[in-house]
C-alpha positions in Angstrom: 0.1 0.0 0.0 2.7 2.3 1.0 4.3 1.8 -2.7 1.0 2.7 -4.1 0.8 6.0 -2.2 4.4 7.0 -3.0 3.9 6.0 -6.8 0.7 8.9 -6.6 2.7 11.5 -4.8 5.5 11.1 -7.5 3.1 10.9 -10.4 1.8 14.5 -9.1 5.2 15.7 -8.4 6.1 14.7 -12.0 3.0 16.5 -13.4 3.4 19.8 -11.0 7.0 20.0 -11.9 6.4 19.7 -15.8 8.4 16.8 -16.1 10.7 16.9 -19.5 9.5 13.6 -20.7 6.1 14.0 -19.7 5.6 17.2 -21.2 7.6 15.8 -24.6 4.9 12.9 -24.8 1.9 14.9 -24.0 2.7 17.5 -26.6 3.1 14.5 -29.2 0.1 12.9 -28.3 -1.7 16.3 -28.7 -0.1 16.8 -31.9 -1.0 13.7 -33.4 -4.6 13.6 -32.2 -5.3 16.9 -33.0 -4.0 16.9 -36.6 -5.9 13.5 -37.1 -9.1 15.0 -36.0 -8.5 18.0 -38.2 -8.2 16.0 -41.4 -11.2 13.6 -40.2 -13.4 16.6 -39.5 -12.7 18.0 -43.1 -13.8 14.7 -44.6 -16.6 13.7 -42.0 -18.2 16.8 -41.4 -19.1 17.3 -45.1 -19.8 13.5 -45.6 -22.3 13.7 -42.7 -24.2 16.8 -44.0 -24.0 15.1 -47.8 -25.5 11.7 -46.4 -28.4 14.0 -44.8 -29.1 16.1 -47.9 -28.7 13.7 -50.9 -30.9 10.7 -51.4 -29.2 8.1 -53.9 -29.7 4.4 -54.1 -28.0 2.3 -51.6 -27.7 5.6 -49.2 -29.4 3.7 -46.1 -26.9 0.7 -46.7 -23.9 3.1 -47.0 -25.1 4.5 -43.6 -25.4 1.3 -42.1 -21.7 0.0 -43.3 -20.7 3.7 -41.7 -22.3 3.2 -38.5 -20.6 -0.5 -38.3 -17.3 1.1 -39.0 -17.7 3.2 -35.9 -17.0 0.1 -33.7 -14.2 -1.2 -36.2 -11.3 -2.6 -33.7 -8.5 0.0 -33.6 -5.9 -2.9 -34.0 -7.5 -4.0 -37.0 -7.0 -0.5 -38.8 -3.5 -0.6 -37.3 -2.8 -3.8 -38.8 -4.1 -2.9 -42.4 -2.0 0.4 -42.4 0.9 -1.4 -41.4 0.7 -3.8 -43.9 -0.1 -1.0 -46.8 3.0 0.8 -45.3 5.4 -1.8 -44.7 8.6 -2.3 -46.6 6.7 -5.3 -48.7 3.5 -3.1 -48.8 2.1 -1.2 -51.7 3.2 2.2 -50.1 6.1 0.7 -48.2 8.5 2.9 -50.6 7.3 6.0 -48.8 9.0 5.2 -45.7 6.4 6.3 -43.3 6.1 3.4 -41.3 7.0 4.0 -37.5 6.5 8.0 -38.1 4.0 10.3 -36.8 2.8 10.6 -40.2 1.6 7.3 -40.4 -0.1 7.4 -37.0 -2.1 10.3 -37.7 -3.3 8.2 -40.8 -4.4 5.3 -38.7 -6.4 7.6 -36.4 -8.0 9.2 -39.4 -9.4 5.9 -40.7 -10.7 5.4 -37.1 -12.1 8.9 -36.4 -13.9 9.6 -40.0 -16.6 7.0 -39.4 -17.3 8.4 -36.0 -17.4 12.0 -36.9 -19.2 11.5 -40.1 -21.8 9.2 -38.1 -22.4 12.0 -35.5 -22.6 14.4 -38.0 -25.2 12.9 -40.1 -27.4 12.8 -37.1 -27.0 16.3 -36.5 -27.7 17.1 -40.0 -30.4 14.9 -40.5 -32.5 16.8 -38.1 -31.5 20.4 -39.2 -32.2 19.1 -42.4 -35.9 18.5 -41.6 -36.2 22.2 -40.7 -34.3 23.5 -43.9 -35.3 21.1 -46.7 -38.7 23.1 -47.7 -36.8 26.6 -47.4 -33.6 25.3 -49.5 -35.7 23.7 -52.1 -37.9 26.5 -52.8 -34.7 28.6 -53.2 -33.2 26.4 -55.9 -30.2 25.8 -53.7 -27.6 23.5 -55.2 -26.3 20.7 -53.4 -23.3 22.2 -52.3 -25.0 25.2 -51.0 -27.7 23.3 -49.2 -24.3 21.4 -47.5 -22.8 24.5 -46.7 -25.8 25.8 -44.9 -26.2 23.0 -42.8 -22.6 22.9 -42.1 -22.7 26.8 -40.6 -25.9 26.7 -39.0 -25.1 23.3 -37.4 -21.5 24.1 -36.4 -22.1 23.6 -32.5 -23.3 20.2 -33.2 -20.6 19.3 -35.6 -18.2 20.8 -32.8 -19.4 18.0 -30.8 -18.6 15.7 -33.3 -15.0 16.5 -33.7 -14.7 16.7 -29.9 -15.9 13.2 -29.5 -13.6 12.0 -32.2 -10.8 13.9 -30.1 -11.9 12.0 -27.1 -11.5 8.5 -29.0 -8.3 9.7 -30.6 -6.4 10.6 -27.7 -7.3 7.4 -25.8 -6.5 5.2 -28.6 -3.7 2.8 -28.2 -3.7 -0.5 -30.5 -3.2 1.1 -34.1 -0.9 3.5 -32.9 1.0 0.9 -31.2 1.1 -1.1 -34.4 2.3 1.3 -36.8 4.1 3.8 -34.7 6.3 1.2 -32.7 6.5 3.1 -29.5 9.7 4.8 -30.3 11.2 7.3 -27.5 11.5 10.7 -28.7 9.8 9.6 -31.9 6.5 8.1 -31.7 6.0 7.6 -27.8 2.4 8.7 -27.1 0.5 9.1 -23.7 -1.4 5.6 -24.4 1.7 3.6 -25.6 3.9 5.0 -22.9 1.5 4.1 -20.0 1.5 0.7 -21.3 5.4 0.6 -21.8 6.1 2.2 -18.2 3.6 -0.1 -16.5 5.3 -3.0 -18.1 8.5 -2.1 -16.8 7.4 -1.3 -13.3 7.7 2.7 -13.3 4.5 3.0 -11.7 5.1 6.8 -10.8 5.8 8.0 -14.4 2.7 5.6 -15.8 0.6 7.1 -13.2 1.6 10.9 -14.2 1.0 10.0 -17.9 -2.6 8.7 -16.9 -3.3 12.0 -14.9 -2.4 14.0 -17.9 -4.5 11.4 -20.1 -7.6 11.9 -17.7 -7.4 15.6 -17.7 -7.5 15.8 -21.1 -10.3 13.6 -21.6 -12.1 15.9 -18.8 -11.2 18.8 -20.5 -13.0 17.2 -23.8 -16.2 16.5 -21.8 -16.5 19.5 -20.2 -15.9 21.2 -23.8 -18.7 19.0 -25.0 -21.2 20.4 -22.1 -20.2 23.7 -22.9 -21.2 23.4 -26.4 -24.6 21.7 -25.7 -25.2 24.6 -23.3 -24.6 27.1 -25.9 -26.7 25.3 -28.0 -29.6 25.2 -25.6 -29.2 29.0 -24.8 -29.1 29.9 -28.5 -32.4 27.8 -29.2 
């Protein structure tokens, strides 16, 4: 019991003293996850609005597949990306395996279905309100999508924040494609896994505190966005 208490106090000391290793790993995690969220949002948010507005053959099946991909195991995504970018893979010549770039790409594959699915739900409800008006104005497809994206921005921000929450806690895919290399591809989740296996519980707990703090921050932002929407409505 005393060892656990000592590890907790040491973890708090590392966090409060802004330990260099802890800060480096945390900043790398934020950089990779934020980059992935931005890219996934650029793809997923318009996709969600497009699915809400455009009625095409096979649309329902596409939505079902998209929702199913939300539950795709991250390790499967990591394995797929690894095979594509490995030395013998079709894109192995690019030499991106075990780099932050391929870690971002793996997270994008994981986050796009999540963000697009949430965006579709938000845009579907909004489209019911705007459909008659925009159709009477003879708006083009992209004008309709642009209007929905602009007026539904608070709900879409929630979708992006949900993507960030999923990405910052991801470990399986980025462990496979990143390799958990010190000072290169080590992030919060992979570092916690490594330090725990080494018995370095203080650093693992310190990293865990940062990860929990980031998760709480995301949840607070989601609630603030929801509150702002309620006030505006």
